[in-house]
C-alpha positions in Angstrom: 17.8 26.0 -21.4 18.3 22.6 -23.0 18.5 23.5 -26.6 18.2 26.5 -29.0 14.7 27.8 -28.9 12.3 26.6 -31.6 12.3 29.9 -33.4 16.1 30.2 -33.4 17.7 29.5 -36.8 19.2 26.0 -37.1 21.8 27.5 -39.5 23.2 29.7 -36.7 23.5 26.8 -34.3 25.4 24.9 -37.0 27.7 27.8 -37.6 28.4 28.1 -33.8 29.2 24.4 -33.6 31.5 24.6 -36.6 33.3 27.6 -35.1 33.8 25.7 -31.8 35.0 22.7 -33.7 37.6 24.8 -35.6 38.7 26.5 -32.3 39.1 23.2 -30.4 41.0 21.6 -33.3 43.9 24.0 -32.5 43.6 25.3 -28.9 41.9 24.7 -25.6 38.5 26.1 -24.6 39.9 28.4 -22.0 40.6 31.3 -24.4 37.2 31.0 -26.1 34.4 33.4 -25.2 30.9 34.2 -26.2 32.1 37.5 -27.8 34.8 35.7 -29.8 32.3 33.2 -31.1 29.8 35.9 -32.0 32.4 37.7 -33.9 33.4 34.5 -35.7 29.8 33.7 -36.9 28.9 37.4 -37.5 26.3 38.1 -34.9 26.0 40.0 -31.6 26.8 38.3 -28.3 23.3 38.9 -27.2 22.0 36.8 -30.1 23.9 33.8 -28.8 22.6 34.4 -25.3 19.1 34.4 -26.6 19.9 31.2 -28.5 21.6 29.2 -25.7 20.8 31.0 -22.5 24.4 31.0 -21.3 27.9 30.3 -22.5 27.9 27.2 -20.4 24.9 25.8 -22.2 26.6 26.5 -25.5 29.6 24.4 -24.3 27.2 21.6 -23.2 26.0 21.4 -26.8 29.6 20.9 -27.9 29.9 18.1 -25.3 26.8 16.4 -26.6 28.3 16.5 -30.1 31.6 15.1 -28.8 29.7 12.2 -27.1 27.8 11.6 -30.3 31.1 11.4 -32.2 32.5 9.0 -29.7 29.4 6.8 -29.9 29.7 6.8 -33.7 33.4 5.8 -33.5 32.5 2.9 -31.2 29.5 1.7 -33.3 31.7 1.8 -36.4 34.0 -0.8 -34.9 33.6 -4.2 -36.7 31.1 -6.4 -35.1 33.4 -9.2 -34.0 33.9 -11.7 -31.2 33.9 -9.9 -27.8 37.6 -10.1 -27.1 38.9 -8.4 -30.3 36.0 -5.9 -30.0 36.9 -5.0 -26.4 40.5 -4.6 -27.4 39.6 -2.4 -30.4 37.3 -0.4 -28.2 40.1 0.5 -25.7 42.4 1.5 -28.6 39.6 3.5 -30.3 38.9 5.4 -27.0 42.6 6.4 -26.9 42.8 7.4 -30.5 39.6 9.5 -30.2 41.0 11.4 -27.2 44.4 11.8 -28.7 43.1 13.2 -32.1 40.7 15.6 -30.4 42.5 16.4 -27.2 41.0 19.9 -26.7 37.4 18.6 -27.3 38.3 15.8 -24.8 39.6 18.3 -22.3 36.3 20.3 -22.5 34.3 17.2 -22.0 36.0 16.3 -18.7 37.1 19.7 -17.4 33.6 21.2 -17.5 30.7 19.6 -15.5 28.0 18.0 -17.6 24.6 19.5 -17.7 22.6 19.0 -14.5 19.0 19.2 -15.6 16.7 19.5 -18.6 17.0 18.0 -22.1 20.7 18.5 -22.4 21.3 16.4 -19.3 19.0 13.7 -20.7 20.8 13.7 -24.0 24.2 13.4 -22.4 23.0 10.7 -20.0 21.4 8.7 -22.9 24.7 8.8 -24.9 26.8 7.8 -21.9 24.5 5.0 -21.0 24.4 3.6 -24.5 28.2 3.4 -24.5 28.2 1.5 -21.2 25.5 -0.8 -22.4 27.6 -1.8 -25.4 30.5 -2.6 -23.1 28.4 -4.6 -20.7 26.8 -6.6 -23.5 30.2 -7.5 -24.9 31.5 -8.5 -21.4 28.5 -10.8 -20.9 29.1 -12.4 -24.3 32.7 -13.0 -23.4 31.8 -14.4 -20.0 28.1 -15.5 -19.8 28.5 -16.3 -16.1 28.4 -12.6 -15.4 25.1 -11.4 -14.1 23.7 -7.9 -14.9 25.1 -6.2 -11.8 28.6 -7.8 -12.2 28.7 -6.7 -15.9 27.6 -3.2 -14.9 30.3 -2.9 -12.3 33.0 -4.4 -14.4 32.1 -2.2 -17.3 32.6 0.9 -15.2 35.7 -0.5 -13.6 37.1 -1.2 -17.1 36.2 2.2 -18.3 37.8 3.9 -15.3 41.0 2.0 -15.9 41.1 2.7 -19.6 40.2 6.4 -19.0 42.9 6.8 -16.4 45.6 5.5 -18.9 44.2 7.8 -21.6 44.3 10.8 -19.3 47.9 10.1 -18.2 48.9 9.4 -21.7 47.5 12.8 -22.9 49.5 14.5 -20.1 52.6 12.4 -20.8 52.7 11.2 -17.3 52.9 7.4 -17.7 56.6 7.3 -17.0 59.6 5.7 -18.7 61.2 2.3 -19.1 64.9 2.3 -20.0 64.8 5.8 -21.3 61.7 5.2 -23.5 58.3 6.7 -22.7 55.7 4.0 -21.9 53.1 3.8 -24.7 49.4 4.1 -24.1 48.4 1.5 -26.7 50.7 -1.1 -25.2 49.5 -0.5 -21.6 45.9 -0.7 -22.8 46.7 -4.1 -24.4 48.2 -5.3 -21.2 45.2 -4.1 -19.2 42.8 -5.9 -21.5 44.8 -9.1 -21.4 44.7 -9.0 -17.6 41.0 -8.4 -17.4 40.1 -10.9 -20.0 42.4 -13.5 -18.5 40.6 -13.0 -15.2 37.2 -13.6 -16.8 38.5 -16.8 -18.4 39.9 -18.0 -15.1 36.4 -17.5 -13.6 35.0 -19.8 -16.2 37.6 -22.4 -15.5 37.1 -22.2 -11.7 33.4 -22.8 -12.1 
């Protein structure tokens, strides 16, 4: 089931999302259950099953909300030249994950929806994020064609995401007794990528 049925009260859906938000602000999803949520919002577990079809579908709605929040964070960045925008994007990605680490964990620990409207909504949000990155890369280096920009956008995301995940797990290592900082490593990554793109322009 992709979304709450049409006859289901929107108010209950809002209550459920709020309850999930409060839970994930303090602790991971692993201890959350349909029964606990039903108790929190004051209804029977069967009511939530009728509303969402399954606990997994309910969690997919949380993931859609998380992706929408991430998109809002990114679109709220100042429209600037591509270099400062890309640097701000990488840092915003890290801050978003750091400040909502349990939501972030849910987004990547649970598989995304595989079919139906929830799948489409998730796919549309993810594609919109990549499109913004690809557009900025092409503004920075107009010599990139569409395929190159698409590949580079995903390569860049994979690199940023890897640093973010390692940072959340405190597994980036140390230098002279001090833990390496995610924001500094992201800045170094962006400098390397952007320098490579500038070199391409010089070479041509």
